[in-house]
Every structure is written in C-alpha cells, then in structure tokens.
DOMIPA-917186 format. One line per 5 residues: number of its first residue (from 1); their letters; for each residue x, y, z of N, C-alpha, C. Coordinates in Angstrom, 3 decimals. Atoms other than C-alpha are relative to their C-alpha. Example, Ala and Ser with C-alpha at 12.3 -4.5 7.8 and 13.67 -1.06 7.14 Angstrom:
1) AS) 0.890/-1.190/0.000/12.300/-4.500/7.800/0.900/1.200/0.000; -0.820/-1.190/-0.060/13.670/-1.060/7.140/-0.770/1.090/0.730
***
This chain:
1) MNHLE) -0.594/-0.402/0.112/-36.926/-10.408/-28.274/-0.119/0.196/-1.521; 0.021/-0.401/1.254/-37.323/-8.766/-31.653/1.225/-0.153/-1.101; -1.164/0.385/0.313/-34.523/-10.160/-34.096/0.761/1.085/-0.537; -0.349/-1.136/-0.032/-34.262/-6.422/-35.004/1.059/0.828/0.704; -0.636/-0.575/-0.877/-33.231/-5.242/-31.914/1.823/-0.870/-0.183
6) GTKTA) -1.628/0.438/-0.092/-29.683/-7.385/-31.858/0.658/-0.015/-1.261; -0.942/0.065/0.901/-28.104/-5.981/-34.755/0.505/1.746/0.252; -0.998/-0.549/-0.108/-25.851/-2.813/-35.210/-0.105/0.805/-1.697; 0.666/-1.218/1.304/-26.603/0.733/-37.391/1.761/0.420/-0.151; -1.489/-0.619/0.067/-23.427/1.985/-39.341/-0.939/0.658/-1.297
11) ARISA) 0.400/-1.053/0.956/-24.687/5.322/-41.470/0.729/1.122/-0.439; -0.676/-1.234/0.917/-23.065/8.149/-43.872/-1.271/0.477/-0.420; 0.986/-1.094/0.965/-24.937/11.107/-45.323/0.960/1.002/-0.564; -1.069/-0.769/1.046/-23.363/13.355/-48.178/-1.533/1.239/-0.153; 1.095/-0.848/0.012/-25.885/16.970/-47.777/0.005/0.114/-1.445
16) SVAVG) 0.172/-0.110/1.509/-24.826/17.167/-51.673/1.366/-0.327/-0.922; -0.837/0.860/0.752/-22.905/14.784/-54.214/-0.018/0.466/-1.089; -0.218/-0.823/1.362/-21.772/16.940/-57.265/-0.396/-0.999/-1.074; -0.346/0.961/1.033/-22.239/15.536/-60.674/1.817/-1.129/-0.375; -1.134/0.895/0.259/-19.220/12.614/-61.247/0.627/0.104/1.089
21) ATHSH) -0.615/-0.050/-1.093/-18.419/13.112/-57.744/-0.675/-1.333/0.323; -0.010/1.429/-0.659/-18.467/9.805/-55.449/-0.639/0.103/1.588; 0.383/0.038/-1.271/-20.345/9.069/-52.337/0.245/-1.443/0.303; -0.027/0.860/-0.360/-19.104/6.208/-50.634/0.610/-0.127/1.407; 0.703/1.015/-1.380/-19.577/3.947/-47.261/1.258/-0.687/0.208
26) EIDTY) -0.765/1.720/-0.218/-17.085/1.465/-46.027/-0.465/-0.100/1.423; 0.401/0.190/-0.934/-18.600/-0.315/-43.580/1.075/-1.432/0.880; -0.400/1.385/-0.203/-16.478/-3.077/-41.248/-1.121/-0.934/0.700; 1.012/0.980/-0.530/-18.382/-6.156/-40.514/0.178/-0.597/0.794; -0.843/1.375/-1.287/-16.173/-8.029/-37.700/-1.199/0.121/0.463
31) GADYV) 1.282/0.441/-1.007/-18.745/-10.051/-35.997/-1.329/-0.185/-0.638; 1.508/-0.051/0.206/-21.566/-9.816/-38.074/0.168/-0.967/-1.658; 0.451/0.670/1.533/-22.697/-12.482/-40.926/-0.786/0.768/-1.062; 0.795/-0.703/1.185/-24.948/-10.300/-43.000/-0.374/1.385/0.141; 0.383/-1.640/-0.054/-25.606/-6.596/-43.935/-0.937/0.105/-0.865
36) SVDVV) 0.419/-0.087/0.979/-27.798/-5.245/-45.513/-0.084/1.718/-0.100; 0.072/-1.046/0.474/-27.786/-1.755/-47.012/-0.610/0.658/-0.898; 0.846/-0.275/1.011/-29.874/0.889/-48.571/0.803/1.076/0.077; -0.457/-1.424/0.237/-28.546/3.958/-50.297/-1.213/0.901/-0.600; 0.822/-0.770/0.803/-30.931/6.783/-50.771/0.356/1.356/-0.363
41) YSHFT) -0.211/-0.740/0.458/-31.150/9.235/-52.693/-0.641/1.352/-0.317; 1.089/-1.290/-0.178/-32.968/12.735/-52.240/-0.699/0.068/-2.071; 0.441/-0.315/1.434/-34.769/13.979/-55.943/0.820/0.717/-0.314; -0.528/-0.836/0.941/-32.971/15.912/-58.310/-0.569/1.485/0.030; 0.519/-1.498/0.556/-33.345/19.575/-58.888/-0.396/0.430/-1.424
46) AAAAS) 0.003/0.014/1.423/-32.991/19.029/-62.516/-0.728/-0.985/-0.270; 1.067/0.681/0.282/-35.171/17.073/-65.000/0.355/-1.539/0.351; 0.022/1.281/-0.223/-35.858/13.581/-64.637/1.516/-0.451/-0.584; -1.171/0.636/0.043/-32.435/11.249/-64.293/0.113/-1.341/0.250; 0.291/0.885/-0.353/-31.314/8.201/-63.931/0.273/0.261/1.437
51) YATVL) 0.027/0.078/-1.341/-30.881/7.579/-59.919/1.671/0.050/0.275; -1.369/0.186/0.436/-26.997/6.335/-60.517/0.348/-0.175/-0.979; -0.599/0.325/0.822/-24.535/6.207/-62.816/1.284/-0.852/0.188; -0.728/1.188/-0.231/-22.507/3.805/-60.591/-0.463/-0.335/1.073; 1.533/0.519/-1.619/-24.193/1.633/-57.203/0.818/-1.060/-0.277
56) KVQQS) -0.564/0.607/-0.016/-21.398/-0.686/-56.277/0.334/-0.598/0.978; -0.115/0.429/-1.010/-20.488/-2.930/-53.300/1.499/-0.479/-0.551; -1.050/0.522/0.304/-16.373/-3.444/-53.007/0.672/-0.485/1.306; -0.577/0.828/-0.781/-14.578/-5.640/-50.613/1.509/0.438/0.382; -1.626/-0.208/0.095/-10.887/-5.176/-48.677/0.007/-0.589/1.492
61) DTAGS) -0.263/0.631/-0.953/-9.100/-6.990/-46.273/0.447/1.505/1.462; -0.345/-0.820/-0.777/-7.760/-3.587/-44.764/-0.865/1.203/-0.083; 0.627/-1.140/0.102/-9.341/-0.341/-44.115/0.486/0.974/-0.616; -0.423/-1.500/0.895/-9.019/2.693/-46.691/0.469/-0.834/-1.078; -1.151/0.252/1.691/-7.024/0.548/-49.404/-0.400/-1.184/-0.139
66) GQVDV) 0.135/1.342/0.379/-7.423/-2.266/-51.227/-0.837/-0.535/-0.676; 1.552/-0.033/0.534/-11.039/-1.970/-52.647/0.296/-1.249/-0.886; 0.203/0.449/1.549/-11.888/-4.328/-55.513/-1.795/-0.734/0.147; 1.376/0.554/0.751/-15.522/-5.208/-57.333/-0.160/-1.129/0.981; 0.174/1.450/-0.633/-17.375/-8.033/-55.098/-1.121/-0.536/-1.575
71) PGLSV) 0.925/0.261/1.068/-19.010/-9.910/-58.174/-1.830/-0.454/0.848; 1.070/0.095/-0.555/-22.424/-9.481/-58.147/-0.975/0.884/0.695; 0.408/-0.817/-0.507/-23.118/-7.044/-55.880/0.315/1.597/-1.077; 0.209/-1.182/0.366/-23.605/-3.870/-58.551/-1.059/0.079/-0.793; 2.001/-0.366/0.969/-26.950/-1.891/-60.778/1.071/0.316/-1.047
76) VAGAG) -0.738/-0.743/0.970/-25.455/-1.262/-63.931/-0.717/1.365/-0.145; -0.151/-1.417/0.442/-24.827/1.647/-64.824/-1.421/0.864/-0.488; 1.183/-0.466/0.562/-27.977/4.024/-65.393/-1.540/-0.472/0.062; 1.770/0.861/-0.236/-30.667/1.457/-64.714/-0.770/0.463/1.160; 0.912/-0.413/-0.631/-33.363/1.995/-62.727/-0.907/0.904/0.210
81) RTTGV) 0.942/-1.350/-0.269/-36.031/4.392/-61.976/0.720/0.828/-0.006; -0.104/-1.700/-0.456/-35.600/8.088/-62.232/-0.725/0.581/0.772; 0.442/-0.476/-1.076/-35.928/10.429/-60.026/0.195/1.489/-0.663; -0.266/-1.070/0.791/-36.614/14.365/-60.830/-1.012/1.046/0.856; 0.654/-1.409/-1.227/-38.295/17.604/-59.484/-1.203/-0.459/0.533
86) GVNGA) 0.831/0.550/-1.105/-41.006/16.767/-56.929/0.037/-1.612/0.034; 0.240/1.478/0.046/-40.391/12.857/-57.373/1.061/-0.418/1.664; -1.104/0.080/-2.081/-39.232/11.573/-53.546/1.407/-0.569/-0.201; -1.472/0.332/0.120/-36.161/10.456/-54.820/0.266/-1.854/0.226; 0.107/1.062/0.261/-35.003/6.624/-54.959/1.085/-0.741/1.030
91) VARFN) -0.958/0.538/-0.582/-33.542/3.812/-52.614/-0.157/-1.323/-0.975; -0.480/1.477/0.220/-31.500/0.767/-53.267/0.694/-0.945/1.040; -0.301/1.157/-1.521/-30.816/-2.507/-51.148/0.957/-0.847/-0.425; -0.678/0.983/-0.164/-28.007/-4.312/-51.115/0.223/-1.504/1.238; 0.034/1.214/-1.346/-28.351/-7.875/-48.861/1.268/-0.601/-0.301
96) VDCRG) -1.285/0.592/0.121/-24.901/-9.111/-48.276/0.163/-1.238/0.922; -0.224/1.045/-0.973/-24.146/-12.480/-46.693/1.755/0.028/-0.080; -1.573/-0.071/-0.176/-20.504/-11.806/-45.437/0.346/-0.948/0.687; -0.441/1.260/0.249/-19.757/-14.983/-44.504/1.083/-0.282/-1.519; -0.552/0.590/0.709/-16.499/-15.949/-47.127/0.166/1.705/-0.994
101) KKRYL) -0.441/-1.605/0.729/-16.129/-11.656/-48.030/1.212/0.293/0.673; -1.319/-0.723/-1.246/-13.369/-9.753/-46.277/-0.865/0.854/0.976; 0.674/-0.514/-0.861/-13.778/-7.613/-43.723/-0.550/1.338/-0.035; 0.721/-1.442/-0.332/-14.678/-4.025/-44.596/-0.360/-0.204/-1.679; 0.880/-0.746/1.430/-17.199/-3.395/-47.793/-0.391/1.315/-0.051
106) TVVTT) 0.111/-1.260/0.477/-17.200/-0.510/-49.552/-1.214/0.632/-1.074; 1.082/0.249/1.315/-20.715/0.647/-51.494/0.710/1.593/-0.112; -0.188/-1.368/1.042/-19.957/3.659/-53.903/-0.965/-0.319/-1.007; 0.828/-0.560/0.946/-22.035/5.854/-55.889/0.426/0.554/-0.558; 0.188/-1.433/0.347/-22.301/8.435/-58.217/-1.108/-0.006/-0.392
111) PGQPA) 1.762/-0.554/0.330/-25.935/9.924/-58.417/0.319/0.792/-1.279; 0.284/-0.682/1.772/-27.397/10.850/-62.371/0.196/1.605/-0.270; 0.301/-1.675/0.015/-27.565/14.839/-60.871/0.681/-0.244/1.361; 0.112/-0.449/-1.303/-26.644/16.476/-57.866/-0.923/-0.043/0.843; 1.184/0.542/-1.204/-28.270/14.928/-54.970/0.495/0.235/1.333
116) AVATV) -0.545/0.542/-0.811/-28.040/14.278/-51.493/0.270/-1.419/0.135; 0.636/1.319/0.076/-27.425/10.945/-50.728/0.472/-0.984/1.594; -0.399/0.711/-1.422/-27.157/8.406/-47.490/0.010/-1.083/0.239; -0.156/0.792/-0.271/-26.013/5.193/-46.829/-0.807/-0.661/1.727; 0.525/0.838/-1.232/-27.723/2.769/-44.097/0.366/-1.082/0.455
121) ARLSK) -0.720/1.559/-0.027/-25.809/-0.438/-43.198/-0.955/-0.548/1.190; 0.953/0.200/-0.810/-28.085/-2.491/-40.824/1.038/-1.696/0.139; -0.542/1.135/0.079/-25.705/-5.340/-39.742/-0.442/-1.259/0.859; 0.603/0.730/-0.658/-27.132/-8.263/-38.176/0.964/-1.688/0.005; -0.762/1.164/-0.113/-26.450/-12.144/-37.252/1.459/0.357/1.343
126) LEEMP) -1.148/-0.221/-0.966/-23.755/-10.707/-34.548/0.434/-0.477/0.625; -0.394/0.553/-0.889/-21.278/-12.075/-32.657/-0.465/-0.154/1.451; 0.330/-1.061/-1.735/-22.194/-9.635/-29.365/-1.210/0.488/-0.571; 0.983/-1.146/0.453/-25.880/-8.463/-29.596/0.368/1.104/0.880; 0.050/-0.960/-0.573/-25.769/-4.941/-28.616/-1.071/0.111/0.941
131) TEKTA) 1.016/-0.463/-0.685/-27.188/-3.586/-25.617/-0.528/1.400/0.647; -0.254/-1.228/-0.621/-26.463/-0.464/-25.101/0.228/1.494/-1.628; -0.348/-1.205/1.294/-26.283/3.163/-28.102/1.169/-0.362/-0.806; -1.295/-0.285/0.362/-22.876/3.160/-28.612/0.598/-1.200/-0.860; -0.614/1.439/1.060/-22.384/-0.793/-29.645/-0.743/-0.056/-1.015
136) AGVDA) 0.808/0.311/0.543/-25.567/-0.473/-31.115/0.327/0.782/-1.763; -0.003/-1.301/1.050/-24.305/2.236/-33.687/-0.979/1.469/-0.102; 1.530/-1.114/0.134/-27.143/4.963/-33.018/0.083/1.027/1.348; -0.388/-1.136/-0.965/-27.270/7.899/-30.773/-1.361/-0.059/1.230; 0.771/0.038/-0.697/-30.456/6.864/-29.150/-0.749/-1.565/0.337
141) FVSG) 0.411/1.872/0.300/-31.561/2.980/-28.192/-0.995/-0.536/1.294; 0.906/0.018/-0.943/-34.758/2.303/-26.986/-0.983/-1.428/-0.261; 0.717/1.295/0.013/-36.845/-0.976/-26.609/-1.026/0.002/0.975; 0.879/0.117/-0.691/-40.248/-1.733/-25.770/-0.915/-1.048/-0.101
***
C-alpha cells in the first residue's frame, strides 16, 4: 500500500476573500497523529502584494470555540513572496504533529489582497485506514 492511500482529506474553499476578511478552516484531528495543511491563494487582481497579512494555526478542545494560537505555527504578517497580476498565486504549508495538541486545529488567514483561498488538510497516521470515499473525506476514491 502507498502510504498516502491511508490518509483522510479535509478541504475548504472560499471563492473570494476580501481585504481585511478572514478565511478559516477548522479540522477535526480525531484519530490522526499528523496533519499537513496547504493554504492556497489565487493570484491577485491588484498590484503585487504579500500573499497574507495573517497566517496561523489555532487549537481547541471544543469545535467552534476556544481557539488559541499554537506556538510556532504562524507566519509573520506580510512575510513570504508576493503574488499579483499574472503570477500563479502562493502556497503555504503547515506540517503539524497532532500528538500533544488539542483535537481541533483551525487554520486562519487574511490575504494581502482580495483572493480565492483554499485550505486542504491531509490527515495521516490514522487509527483506522479509510477504505472508501466517505471515510477518506473525498468525492472519488480510486486506487491502482
């Protein structure tokens, strides 16, 4: 078995996040030891700007409330390469060891300019390996 077959995916897409607005994605890590989260930003329609003014991971024991920042899992405001007209956008990745963390992790970002934002989490080292699409968190499940 390919080790990526035994993972679960959780994704959230925001078609357009305005200046000063926030895209957040809460991920239930129950049964997973690790999660890798890609935060994908579309190119901007304005002049080049930093891809995010806020980019961090928070944690909580309760879904939807009580989130606090996870030390070491943030990107300094305005850091990173820029994106703009004609540029492919940007991707940031958080690789998180869930052991010792709270159950719910929330990725929070504010883009530097209006942009589409998607967060895609791949949970691994699961207690139970998914064998069909619903358990894997996807719409199609094909192995070959």
